[in-house]
C-alpha positions in Angstrom: -0.2 28.6 7.6 -1.6 28.9 3.5 1.7 29.1 2.0 5.0 27.3 1.8 8.3 27.3 -0.6 7.7 23.9 -2.2 4.6 22.0 -2.7 4.8 18.7 -1.2 2.5 16.7 -3.8 1.5 15.4 -0.5 0.6 11.8 -0.2 -2.7 10.3 -0.9 -1.2 7.3 0.3 -3.0 3.9 1.0 -6.4 4.1 2.4 -7.5 0.6 3.4 -5.5 -2.4 2.0 -6.7 -5.9 2.9 -5.7 -9.2 0.7 -8.7 -10.2 -1.0 -10.5 -13.3 -0.8 -8.3 -16.8 -2.4 -11.1 -18.9 -2.9 -13.1 -21.9 -1.9 -16.3 -21.7 -0.1 -15.9 -24.9 1.3 -12.9 -27.2 2.2 -11.7 -29.1 -0.5 -11.1 -32.0 1.7 -12.4 -35.4 0.7 -12.4 -37.4 3.6 -14.1 -41.1 4.2 -15.8 -43.3 6.6 -18.5 -40.9 7.9 -21.5 -39.6 6.6 -21.4 -35.9 7.1 -19.4 -33.1 5.0 -17.6 -30.7 7.2 -18.6 -27.1 6.3 -16.6 -24.4 6.0 -17.2 -21.7 8.6 -19.6 -18.6 8.1 -16.5 -16.4 8.3 -16.7 -15.6 4.3 -13.8 -15.8 1.7 -10.6 -17.5 1.8 -10.1 -21.3 1.5 -12.4 -21.9 4.3 -11.8 -24.4 7.3 -10.0 -26.6 9.3 -13.3 -28.5 9.4 -11.5 -31.4 7.9 -14.2 -34.0 7.4 -15.6 -33.6 4.1 -17.6 -36.4 2.0 -17.6 -39.5 4.0 -18.0 -43.1 3.3 -15.6 -45.7 1.5 -18.3 -46.0 -1.4 -16.9 -42.9 -2.4 -13.3 -44.2 -2.7 -13.6 -45.9 -6.0 -15.3 -44.7 -9.6 -18.0 -42.2 -9.7 -19.5 -44.0 -12.7 -19.2 -47.3 -14.7 -19.3 -45.4 -17.8 -15.9 -45.1 -19.5 -14.2 -42.0 -19.7 -14.3 -42.1 -23.8 -18.2 -42.5 -23.8 -18.8 -39.3 -21.8 -19.3 -35.6 -23.0 -16.2 -33.5 -22.4 -16.5 -30.5 -20.3 -14.7 -27.3 -19.1 -12.9 -26.3 -22.4 -10.8 -23.9 -20.6 -8.5 -26.9 -18.9 -9.9 -29.8 -20.2 -9.4 -33.4 -18.7 -12.7 -33.3 -17.6 -16.0 -35.0 -18.2 -20.1 -34.9 -17.4 -21.6 -37.6 -15.6 -25.2 -37.9 -14.8 -25.0 -38.0 -11.0 -22.4 -37.4 -8.2 -22.5 -38.1 -4.4 -24.4 -35.0 -2.6 -20.9 -34.6 -1.0 -19.4 -33.5 -4.5 -21.8 -30.9 -5.6 -20.7 -28.0 -3.9 -17.1 -28.8 -5.3 -18.0 -29.4 -9.4 -19.7 -27.3 -11.8 -23.0 -28.5 -13.6 -23.1 -29.3 -17.3 -24.7 -27.2 -19.8 -26.6 -30.3 -21.2 -27.2 -31.5 -17.3 -25.2 -33.5 -15.1 -22.0 -32.5 -13.5 -18.6 -31.5 -14.8 -15.9 -33.6 -12.8 -11.9 -34.1 -13.7 -11.1 -37.3 -14.9 -9.2 -38.4 -11.6 -12.0 -38.0 -9.4 -14.3 -39.7 -12.1 -11.9 -42.8 -12.2 -10.9 -42.6 -8.5 -13.3 -40.6 -6.3 -11.8 -39.5 -3.0 -9.1 -42.0 -3.4 -7.7 -39.7 -6.2 -3.8 -39.1 -5.5 -2.8 -35.9 -6.3 0.8 -34.9 -7.3 2.7 -32.5 -5.1 4.1 -29.1 -6.2 5.4 -26.0 -4.9 2.6 -23.3 -4.4 2.2 -19.6 -3.5 5.3 -18.6 -1.6 7.1 -22.0 -2.1 4.7 -23.5 0.2 3.6 -27.2 -0.3 0.7 -27.8 -2.5 -0.9 -30.5 -4.7 -1.8 -30.2 -8.5 -5.7 -29.7 -8.8 -8.0 -29.4 -11.7 -9.0 -26.0 -12.7 -12.3 -27.4 -13.8 -13.1 -27.3 -9.8 -14.6 -23.8 -9.8 -13.1 -22.9 -6.6 -9.7 -23.5 -8.2 -10.8 -22.1 -11.7 -11.7 -19.1 -10.0 -8.0 -18.6 -8.6 -5.9 -19.7 -11.6 -4.7 -16.1 -11.9 -2.7 -16.5 -8.8 -1.9 -19.8 -8.2 1.4 -21.6 -10.0 0.9 -23.8 -13.1 3.5 -24.9 -15.9 3.4 -26.6 -19.4 4.0 -30.1 -17.6 0.5 -30.1 -15.9 -2.0 -28.5 -18.3 -5.2 -27.6 -16.7 -3.8 -28.0 -13.2 -2.9 -25.5 -10.5 -0.8 -26.0 -7.6 -3.0 -25.1 -4.9 -1.2 -25.0 -1.3 -2.0 -27.2 1.9 -2.4 -24.0 3.8 -4.5 -21.1 2.8 -1.6 -18.3 3.5 -4.2 -15.7 4.1 -5.6 -17.0 6.9 -3.0 -20.1 7.6 -6.2 -22.7 7.8 -5.9 -26.1 6.2 -7.1 -26.2 2.4 -8.1 -29.9 2.3 -6.1 -30.7 -1.0 -3.1 -32.4 0.9 -6.0 -34.8 2.6 -7.6 -35.9 -0.5 -6.2 -39.4 -1.4 -5.1 -39.8 2.4 -7.9 -41.6 4.0 -9.4 -44.2 1.8 -7.6 -46.8 4.4 -10.8 -48.4 4.8 -10.6 -47.3 8.4 -13.9 -45.5 8.2 -12.5 -42.7 9.8 -13.5 -39.0 8.6 -16.7 -37.4 7.6 -17.3 -35.8 11.0 -15.4 -32.5 10.4 -16.7 -29.7 12.3 -17.1 -26.4 11.0 -14.2 -24.5 9.4 -13.0 -21.2 10.4 -13.6 -19.7 7.1 -11.5 -17.3 5.2 -10.0 -14.2 7.0 -10.8 -11.4 4.9 -14.3 -12.1 4.1 -14.7 -13.4 7.9 -14.5 -9.6 8.7 -11.2 -9.1 10.3 -11.9 -5.5 12.1 -10.2 -2.8 14.0 -11.2 -4.4 17.1 -10.4 -7.9 16.2 -8.0 -8.2 13.7 -7.3 -11.7 13.9 -3.8 -13.5 14.1 -1.3 -11.8 11.7 -0.8 -12.8 8.1 2.8 -13.9 7.4 4.7 -11.8 4.8 7.2 -14.5 4.3 5.1 -16.4 2.1 5.6 -13.8 -0.6 8.9 -12.7 -2.0 10.6 -10.1 -0.9 10.6 -6.6 -2.8 13.8 -6.0 -5.1 14.0 -2.9 -3.7 14.4 -4.3 -0.1 12.3 -1.8 1.3 10.6 -3.8 3.8 7.6 -5.1 1.8 6.9 -8.1 -0.3 5.9 -8.8 -3.8 1.8 -9.5 -3.8 -0.2 -10.3 -6.9 -2.4 -8.0 -8.0 -5.3 -10.6 -7.8 -4.8 -10.7 -3.9 -5.5 -7.1 -3.8 -9.0 -5.7 -3.1 -9.0 -3.8 -6.0 -6.2 -3.3 -8.3 -7.9 -0.3 -9.9 -8.4 1.7 -6.6 -6.3 4.8 -6.8 -4.9 3.9 -3.6 -3.5 0.6 -4.7 -2.1 2.3 -7.9 0.1 4.3 -5.7 2.3 1.3 -5.0 4.9 0.2 -7.4 5.4 -3.0 -9.5 8.0 -5.1 -8.2 9.1 -5.6 -11.6 7.4 -4.3 -14.9 5.1 -6.9 -16.2 5.3 -8.8 -13.4 1.3 -8.3 -12.1 2.8 -8.0 -8.5 3.0 -4.7 -6.3 5.3 -3.9 -3.7 3.5 -4.0 -0.4 4.8 -3.0 3.2 5.0 -6.0 5.6 3.2 -4.4 8.2 -0.2 -3.9 5.8 -0.1 -7.6 4.5 0.1 -8.9 8.3 -2.5 -6.6 9.4 -4.8 -6.9 6.2 -4.4 -3.3 6.3 -5.7 -2.9 9.5 -2.3 -1.8 11.1 -1.9 1.8 12.8 0.9 3.5 11.6 3.3 4.9 14.5 2.9 8.5 15.6 6.0 10.5 14.8 7.1 14.1 14.8 7.5 16.2 11.6 9.4 19.4 12.7 6.9 19.6 16.0 3.7 18.6 14.1 2.0 15.2 14.6 2.6 12.7 11.8 2.7 8.9 11.1 5.7 6.5 10.0 5.1 5.5 6.4 6.7 2.8 4.6 9.2 3.8 2.0 7.8 1.1 -0.2 5.4 3.9 -1.3 7.0 5.5 -4.2 5.9 8.8 -2.8 7.1 8.4 0.5 10.3 7.3 -0.5 10.9 10.4 -3.0 10.0 12.8 -0.3 12.4 10.6 1.9 15.2 11.0 -0.5 14.4 15.0 -1.1 14.5 15.6 3.0 10.8 16.8 2.7 10.3 13.6 5.3 12.3 13.0 8.6 13.0 9.9 10.4 11.7 11.0 13.7 11.1 7.7 15.8 10.2 5.7 12.9 11.7 2.2 12.5 13.8 1.0 9.7 12.1 1.7 6.1 9.7 4.2 7.3 9.6 8.1 7.6 7.6 10.7 9.2 4.7 12.2 7.0 2.9 15.0 8.6 -0.8 14.7 9.0 -1.6 17.9 7.4 0.0 19.4 4.3 1.7 22.3 5.8 1.7 24.2 2.3 -2.5 24.0 2.3 -3.3 23.0 5.8 -5.3 20.0 4.5 -5.4 16.6 5.8 -2.5 14.4 3.8 -4.6 11.1 4.5 -1.7 9.3 6.3 -3.4 9.9 9.9 -7.0 8.9 8.4 -6.6 5.3 7.5 -8.6 2.6 8.4 -8.1 1.8 11.8 -6.2 5.3 12.8 -8.3 7.4 15.3 -7.3 10.6 13.4 -4.9 13.4 14.7 -5.0 14.7 18.0 -7.5 17.9 17.9 -4.9 19.4 20.6 -1.8 19.4 18.4 -1.1 22.4 16.1 -1.7 21.9 12.6 0.6 24.6 11.0 4.3 25.3 11.5 5.5 28.3 13.9 5.3 31.9 12.4 8.3 34.4 12.3 9.4 37.4 10.2 7.3 39.3 12.7 4.3 37.2 11.9 4.7 37.5 7.9 6.6 34.3 7.6 6.9 30.5 8.6 9.6 28.4 10.0 9.9 25.7 7.3 12.0 22.9 6.7 15.1 23.8 4.4 13.9 21.3 2.0 10.8 23.2 1.8 12.3 26.3 0.8 14.4 24.6 -2.1 16.7 27.0 -4.1 15.8 29.9 -1.5 17.3 28.3 1.5 20.8 29.7 1.1 19.0 33.0 1.2 17.0 32.7 4.3 18.1 32.4 8.3 16.5 31.4 11.3 15.1 34.8 12.6 12.8 33.7 15.5 12.4 29.9 14.6 13.9 27.6 17.7 17.4 26.9 17.7 18.2 23.0 16.6 14.8 22.7 15.2 16.0 22.2 11.9 13.5 25.3 10.6 14.4 28.3 8.7 12.4 31.6 8.4 10.9 32.0 4.8 8.7 35.2 4.3 4.9 34.2 3.1 5.5 36.8 0.3 8.2 34.9 -1.5 6.6 31.5 -1.2 5.5 30.0 -4.5 1.9 30.5 -5.1 1.8 33.7 -3.3 1.8 36.1 -6.2 3.4 38.6 -4.4 4.7 41.3 -6.9 7.1 43.8 -4.9 6.8 47.5 -5.0 9.2 49.6 -6.3 11.2 51.5 -4.1 14.7 54.0 -4.1 17.0 52.3 -1.6 18.9 54.3 1.1 22.6 53.4 1.0 24.8 54.6 4.1 28.5 55.4 3.1 28.4 53.9 -0.5 26.7 54.7 -3.2 25.7 53.5 -7.0 25.4 54.8 -10.2 22.3 57.1 -10.3 20.6 54.7 -13.2 20.8 52.1 -11.0 19.6 53.4 -7.9 16.2 51.7 -7.2 15.1 48.7 -5.7 12.5 46.5 -4.6 10.0 46.4 -1.2 11.1 43.3 0.5 10.4 41.4 4.1 12.9 43.2 6.5 13.7 39.8 8.1 15.5 38.5 5.1 19.4 38.2 6.4 20.5 40.5 3.4 18.6 43.4 4.5 20.0 43.3 7.9 23.1 45.5 6.8 24.9 48.5 8.3 25.1 50.0 4.9 21.4 50.0 4.2 19.1 52.2 5.9 15.2 52.3 6.0 13.6 55.5 4.7 10.2 54.0 5.7 9.3 54.1 1.8 8.1 50.4 2.1 5.9 50.4 5.2 6.2 48.3 8.5 8.0 45.2 8.2 9.4 45.7 4.9 12.5 47.3 3.7 13.6 48.4 0.0 16.3 46.1 -1.4 18.6 47.7 -3.8 18.7 45.9 -7.1 22.3 47.0 -7.8 25.3 46.9 -5.2 28.2 49.4 -5.3 31.4 47.3 -6.8 35.2 48.3 -6.7 34.9 49.1 -10.3 31.4 48.7 -11.6 28.0 48.1 -9.8 26.7 44.5 -9.8 23.5 43.0 -9.8 21.9 42.1 -6.4 19.5 39.7 -8.1 17.1 40.6 -5.2 13.7 38.7 -5.5 11.3 40.9 -7.9 14.1 43.3 -9.6 14.0 43.6 -13.3 17.0 44.4 -14.9 
């Protein structure tokens, strides 16, 4: 099928969607008593690790320098509350930034208390338990845009105890809890690494993420409000298909299934008027609009999802919904086109696709109970069909001689199936001369047949 009644404008829907890395390349955990640092796994992004451990040794449970703070050079102007010291234990070096003039830029709490620093509790992403941590730690500062902060805690950001992306401990909630002289800690094994950078794949997607860490979308579409910083590329055209949760919020409404699977979920297969489709979320504005316009059908889709075809029936081009990252693609044995009708010069289309012409069309040979009506291809938008002039053959009735003209239209149109209208063959096979005027009781009336000029 190459023409249809209404362009779907289809569906450059989400390609891949995976939640981007949140942060730390190593656990922030600062343990005691051992002599080795637990390392994040080589899985990549995210706050790495359930390795625990961290810097060990009770020597780390006290001041990192004998110098007074006011004698040290301030650093980290963006967040404040940090100074340069010449040396830090090797276990700290991967957690702090270097100072321009040499040495290390360390938050004041850690200069004064080392691993014994006690961090204040807070509510982090998704109201999860967290700790206020200085933005001067590079792995915290790089995530400052997505971490909660307030005026009462200048320069600090609320880091969650559990990484919401991979559900592994971040380590921040262990800081200050292990300096009890027990000599424990330090032997932490390798962390698990962040889930996204660790390469969740179609074959091994890993454990699903919990969408409930984010607030529900205000339109109750079955999605969650995700900060744009957590998305792989907010400027990607597919990401731009998502709607803001609120103007200026910096959050986009992402379907739950996309969040849970890091974009690897394959939408359920469904039937769109006999053609293969995929169940797509109404959180995507284009899907919601086309569902409202009755272009899409419910089929077997779950709540908040509608069936969109794999191929645009107006162009036979792929819509993209069957080509998401882990989708094997449409079944090559299934048809792309809607059935033909009108002696093969029309197409069975959903009434919604016929637009304003729907009430002038009939089923013709379209299957009963299919929800389809027969639309002549010549009358579809974009066909550029110009009906030829003709003189209608009227039976039993007549019109004013000045009104006895018409246009050649497909003979399958219900209005042309009349005892009062003959066929003199002037329009050729499969067509019939449609009168532009109809006899009236006292005066002729315009028929408004497509192509008539008055």
